[in-house]
C-alpha positions as CSV (number, residue, x, y, z in Angstrom):
1,M,-22.7,-22.8,20.6
2,A,-21.1,-23.2,17.1
3,E,-24.5,-23.1,15.4
4,S,-25.5,-20.0,17.4
5,S,-22.2,-18.3,16.4
6,T,-22.7,-19.1,12.8
7,A,-26.3,-17.8,12.8
8,N,-25.2,-14.5,14.4
9,A,-22.4,-14.2,11.9
10,E,-24.9,-14.6,9.0
11,L,-27.4,-12.0,10.4
12,P,-25.7,-8.9,8.8
13,E,-26.1,-10.5,5.4
14,W,-29.8,-11.2,5.9
15,P,-31.2,-7.8,4.7
16,K,-29.4,-8.2,1.4
17,K,-31.0,-11.6,0.8
18,D,-34.5,-10.6,2.1
19,K,-37.4,-9.7,-0.2
20,R,-37.9,-6.0,0.5
21,R,-39.6,-3.1,-1.1
22,L,-41.3,0.1,0.1
23,L,-44.9,-0.6,0.9
24,H,-46.3,2.6,2.3
25,A,-45.5,6.2,3.3
26,V,-47.7,6.8,6.4
27,Y,-48.9,10.2,7.6
28,R,-51.8,11.9,9.3
29,V,-54.3,14.2,7.8
30,G,-57.1,16.4,9.2
31,D,-59.9,15.5,6.8
32,L,-59.7,12.2,5.0
33,D,-62.4,12.8,2.4
34,R,-60.8,16.2,1.5
35,S,-57.4,14.5,1.1
36,I,-58.8,11.7,-1.0
37,K,-60.5,14.3,-3.3
38,F,-57.2,16.3,-3.7
39,Y,-55.0,13.3,-4.4
40,T,-57.3,11.7,-6.9
41,E,-58.3,14.9,-8.7
42,C,-54.9,16.8,-8.6
43,F,-52.4,14.0,-8.6
44,G,-54.3,11.4,-10.5
45,M,-54.0,8.8,-7.8
46,K,-56.5,6.0,-7.2
47,L,-58.2,5.2,-4.0
48,L,-57.0,1.6,-3.5
49,R,-58.8,0.8,-0.2
50,K,-60.2,2.5,2.9
51,R,-60.8,1.1,6.3
52,D,-62.3,2.4,9.5
53,V,-61.2,1.2,13.0
54,P,-63.8,2.7,15.4
55,E,-62.5,0.8,18.4
56,E,-59.1,2.7,17.9
57,K,-60.8,5.9,16.7
58,Y,-59.1,6.2,13.4
59,S,-59.6,5.7,9.6
60,N,-57.1,4.9,6.8
61,A,-57.1,5.5,3.1
62,F,-54.6,4.0,0.8
63,L,-53.9,5.8,-2.4
64,G,-51.5,5.2,-5.3
65,Y,-50.9,4.5,-8.9
66,G,-51.2,0.7,-9.0
67,P,-52.1,-2.4,-6.9
68,E,-50.4,-2.6,-3.5
69,E,-49.1,-6.1,-4.3
70,S,-46.6,-4.4,-6.6
71,H,-46.7,-0.6,-6.0
72,C,-45.9,1.7,-3.2
73,A,-48.9,3.6,-1.7
74,M,-49.7,6.6,0.5
75,E,-51.3,5.5,3.7
76,L,-53.3,8.5,5.1
77,T,-54.5,8.3,8.7
78,Y,-57.4,10.3,10.1
79,N,-57.7,10.3,13.9
80,Y,-61.2,11.0,15.1
81,G,-61.6,14.6,16.1
82,V,-58.1,15.8,15.1
83,S,-58.2,18.4,12.3
84,S,-54.5,19.5,12.1
85,Y,-51.0,18.5,12.8
86,D,-47.5,19.9,13.1
87,I,-45.3,18.7,10.2
88,G,-42.1,19.9,12.0
89,T,-38.8,21.0,10.4
90,G,-37.3,17.6,9.6
91,F,-39.8,16.2,7.1
92,G,-38.9,17.3,3.6
93,N,-41.3,16.3,0.9
94,F,-42.9,13.6,-1.2
95,A,-42.2,13.4,-4.9
96,I,-44.3,12.2,-7.8
97,T,-43.5,12.2,-11.5
98,T,-45.6,13.3,-14.5
99,Q,-45.1,13.7,-18.2
100,D,-46.3,17.3,-18.0
101,V,-45.5,19.3,-14.9
102,Y,-47.0,22.5,-16.4
103,K,-50.4,20.9,-17.1
104,M,-50.5,19.3,-13.6
105,V,-49.8,22.6,-12.0
106,E,-52.5,24.3,-14.0
107,D,-55.0,21.6,-12.9
108,I,-53.9,21.9,-9.3
109,K,-54.4,25.7,-9.4
110,A,-57.8,25.3,-11.0
111,K,-58.9,23.1,-8.1
112,G,-57.6,25.5,-5.5
113,G,-54.3,23.9,-4.7
114,T,-51.3,25.9,-3.4
115,V,-48.2,26.2,-5.7
116,T,-45.1,27.2,-3.9
117,R,-42.7,26.9,-6.8
118,E,-43.8,27.4,-10.4
119,P,-42.8,24.9,-13.0
120,G,-39.3,25.3,-14.5
121,P,-35.9,23.7,-14.8
122,V,-33.9,23.0,-11.7
123,R,-31.0,25.4,-11.1
124,G,-28.0,24.4,-13.2
125,G,-30.0,21.6,-15.0
126,T,-32.8,20.8,-17.4
127,T,-35.2,18.7,-15.4
128,V,-38.5,20.5,-15.0
129,I,-39.9,20.5,-11.4
130,A,-42.5,22.3,-9.3
131,F,-43.6,22.3,-5.7
132,V,-47.1,22.2,-4.4
133,N,-48.7,21.8,-1.0
134,D,-51.6,19.4,-0.2
135,P,-54.5,20.6,2.0
136,D,-52.6,19.6,5.2
137,G,-49.4,21.5,4.2
138,Y,-47.3,18.5,3.1
139,I,-44.9,19.5,0.3
140,F,-45.0,17.5,-3.0
141,E,-42.2,17.9,-5.6
142,L,-43.5,17.3,-9.1
143,I,-40.8,16.0,-11.5
144,Q,-41.3,15.9,-15.2
145,I,-40.0,12.7,-16.9
146,S,-41.2,11.0,-20.1
147,A,-42.3,7.7,-18.4
148,T,-41.9,5.7,-15.3
149,P,-43.3,2.4,-13.9
150,E,-44.1,4.2,-10.6
151,P,-45.0,7.9,-10.4
152,L,-44.7,7.9,-6.6
153,C,-40.9,8.2,-6.5
154,H,-39.5,9.4,-3.2
155,V,-39.9,10.4,0.5
156,M,-37.4,13.0,1.5
157,L,-36.2,13.2,5.1
158,Q,-33.6,15.5,6.6
159,V,-30.8,14.0,8.7
160,G,-28.1,15.3,10.9
161,D,-25.2,13.0,9.9
162,L,-25.5,11.7,6.3
163,E,-22.7,9.1,6.5
164,R,-24.2,7.6,9.6
165,S,-27.6,7.5,8.0
166,I,-26.3,5.8,4.9
167,K,-24.7,3.1,7.0
168,F,-27.8,2.7,9.0
169,Y,-30.1,2.2,6.0
170,E,-27.6,-0.1,4.3
171,K,-27.1,-2.3,7.4
172,A,-30.5,-2.3,9.0
173,L,-32.7,-2.3,5.9
174,G,-30.4,-3.7,3.2
175,M,-30.8,-0.6,1.0
176,K,-28.1,0.5,-1.4
177,L,-26.7,4.0,-2.0
178,L,-28.0,4.6,-5.5
179,R,-26.4,8.0,-5.9
180,K,-25.1,10.9,-3.8
181,V,-25.4,14.6,-4.8
182,D,-23.6,17.5,-3.2
183,K,-24.9,21.0,-3.8
184,P,-22.3,23.3,-2.2
185,D,-24.0,26.5,-3.6
186,D,-27.2,25.5,-1.8
187,K,-25.4,24.0,1.1
188,Y,-26.8,20.5,1.2
189,T,-25.9,17.0,0.2
190,L,-28.4,14.2,-0.5
191,A,-28.2,10.5,-0.6
192,I,-30.7,8.4,-2.6
193,M,-31.3,5.0,-0.9
194,G,-33.3,2.2,-2.5
195,Y,-33.5,-1.5,-3.5
196,P,-31.6,-2.3,-6.8
197,G,-33.2,-5.0,-8.8
198,G,-36.7,-3.9,-7.8
199,N,-38.4,-0.7,-8.5
200,E,-35.6,1.9,-8.1
201,T,-38.1,4.8,-8.5
202,N,-39.3,4.1,-4.9
203,V,-36.6,5.6,-2.8
204,L,-35.7,7.4,0.4
205,E,-34.0,10.7,-0.2
206,L,-31.9,11.6,2.8
207,T,-30.8,15.2,2.9
208,Y,-28.1,16.8,5.0
209,N,-28.1,20.6,5.3
210,Y,-24.7,21.9,6.1
211,D,-24.1,22.4,9.8
212,V,-27.7,21.4,10.8
213,T,-27.6,18.3,13.1
214,E,-31.1,18.3,14.6
215,Y,-34.7,18.9,13.5
216,T,-38.1,18.9,15.0
217,K,-40.3,15.9,14.1
218,G,-43.8,17.3,14.7
219,N,-46.7,14.8,14.9
220,A,-47.9,14.7,11.2
221,Y,-45.5,12.4,9.3
222,A,-45.4,8.9,10.8
223,Q,-43.2,6.3,9.0
224,V,-42.4,4.2,6.0
225,A,-43.4,0.6,5.8
226,I,-41.1,-2.0,4.2
227,S,-41.7,-5.7,3.5
228,T,-39.7,-8.6,4.9
229,D,-39.8,-12.4,4.7
230,D,-38.9,-12.8,8.4
231,V,-39.8,-10.1,10.9
232,Y,-38.0,-11.9,13.7
233,K,-34.7,-12.3,11.9
234,S,-35.0,-8.7,10.5
235,G,-35.6,-7.5,14.1
236,E,-32.4,-9.1,15.3
237,V,-30.4,-7.4,12.6
238,V,-32.0,-4.0,13.5
239,K,-31.1,-4.5,17.1
240,L,-27.4,-5.1,16.2
241,V,-27.3,-2.0,14.0
242,I,-28.9,0.2,16.6
243,E,-26.3,-0.9,19.1
244,E,-23.6,0.3,16.6
245,L,-25.1,3.4,15.1
246,G,-28.0,4.5,17.4
247,G,-31.7,4.4,17.2
248,K,-34.4,2.7,19.2
249,I,-36.7,-0.4,18.9
250,T,-40.3,0.9,19.3
251,R,-42.1,-2.5,18.8
252,Q,-40.6,-5.9,19.2
253,P,-41.3,-8.4,16.4
254,G,-44.7,-10.1,16.7
255,P,-48.3,-10.1,15.4
256,L,-50.6,-7.0,15.7
257,P,-53.7,-7.6,17.8
258,G,-56.8,-8.0,15.8
259,I,-55.3,-8.5,12.3
260,N,-52.3,-10.8,13.3
261,T,-50.0,-9.2,10.8
262,K,-46.4,-9.6,12.1
263,I,-44.4,-6.4,12.3
264,T,-41.5,-4.8,14.1
265,S,-40.8,-1.0,14.2
266,F,-37.8,1.1,15.1
267,L,-36.3,4.6,14.9
268,D,-33.2,5.5,13.0
269,P,-30.5,7.7,14.7
270,D,-32.4,10.8,13.7
271,G,-35.7,9.5,15.1
272,W,-37.3,8.6,11.8
273,K,-39.6,5.6,12.1
274,T,-39.6,2.4,9.9
275,V,-42.1,-0.5,10.2
276,L,-41.1,-3.9,8.8
277,V,-44.1,-5.9,7.7
278,D,-44.3,-9.7,7.0
279,N,-44.7,-10.3,3.3
280,E,-47.2,-13.1,3.5
281,D,-49.3,-11.4,6.2
282,F,-49.4,-8.2,4.1
283,L,-50.8,-10.0,1.1
284,K,-53.4,-11.7,3.3
285,E,-54.5,-8.2,4.5
286,L,-55.1,-7.1,0.9
287,Q,-57.3,-10.1,0.3
C-alpha cells in the first residue's frame, strides 16, 4: 500500500521529467498530391516520407523543415474518396516563419495561392505578418523573423476557458506557459504553451475570444502528437487530470495493431485531441 501511495503521489511530477516534444500536427486534406505540391513549392517544406495504408483506405504525407527525429512535421491524411472537409469554427491556424514575408507572399500568389491578409506590421507592433490559405482552406500565418531553428512554429486552437486550458496542458502534458498576451481592443487573450529547454518555437497557441465558450470542431483538423518515454505512466497522469478539469480518454495506452507503436489519446476540456507516442517506437517507425 505504501509503495502504491508513493507512486500515485509522484505521478503529477512525471510530465515535467518526461522527454516530450511536439512530433506532428495531424489533419485531413482532399487531394494529397495537390497539398504536397503547395507545401513544397509555396512554403519551402520538404516531403519527409509518404505511406499508403490500403487496408484502412488512407494515405499519409509528412512534410516539414528537417528530419522528424528532431523537428516537428505536418502529417497530412488523405482518406480514399473524400475530397473536402469542414474545418469548423474552433481551429485557428498554423504558423510558419520566414526571413521575407513579402517575397513568400508574392511566390504564393504566382502559384495561385489565396492571400487573406497582405504582408505588413501587426497592429500596434513592428512584426511583419501575412495570412494565406492552403488549397483545403487551412489558414497559415506567415511571420517574418531573421532566423529560427524551426520555421514551423505554432498550432493555434480556440478555447472557451483559458485558465482551465492552461492548467490542463501544464498538468496533463507538462507544458509551460511561455507567455500570455491580452488584446482588449481585439477582444481576445492568448496563451503560448510549450516545452522550455527544447525547441521553444514549436508551441500551442491557445486563444480565448471574449465571451465565446464553445466552438464547432468540424472534421478536418485531427490532433497534435507528442512524444513520451512511458505511454502507460503518461496515461495515468492524463486520467487524473481529466477527473479534475474535464476531457475524455479516447484510446487507452497500448500498441497500435500492425505497427505496434504504443500510444494513448485523449480530448482536452474543449474537445481538442492529443496523441502521446512512445519515443522509442516512434524512432523505430522512422527507420
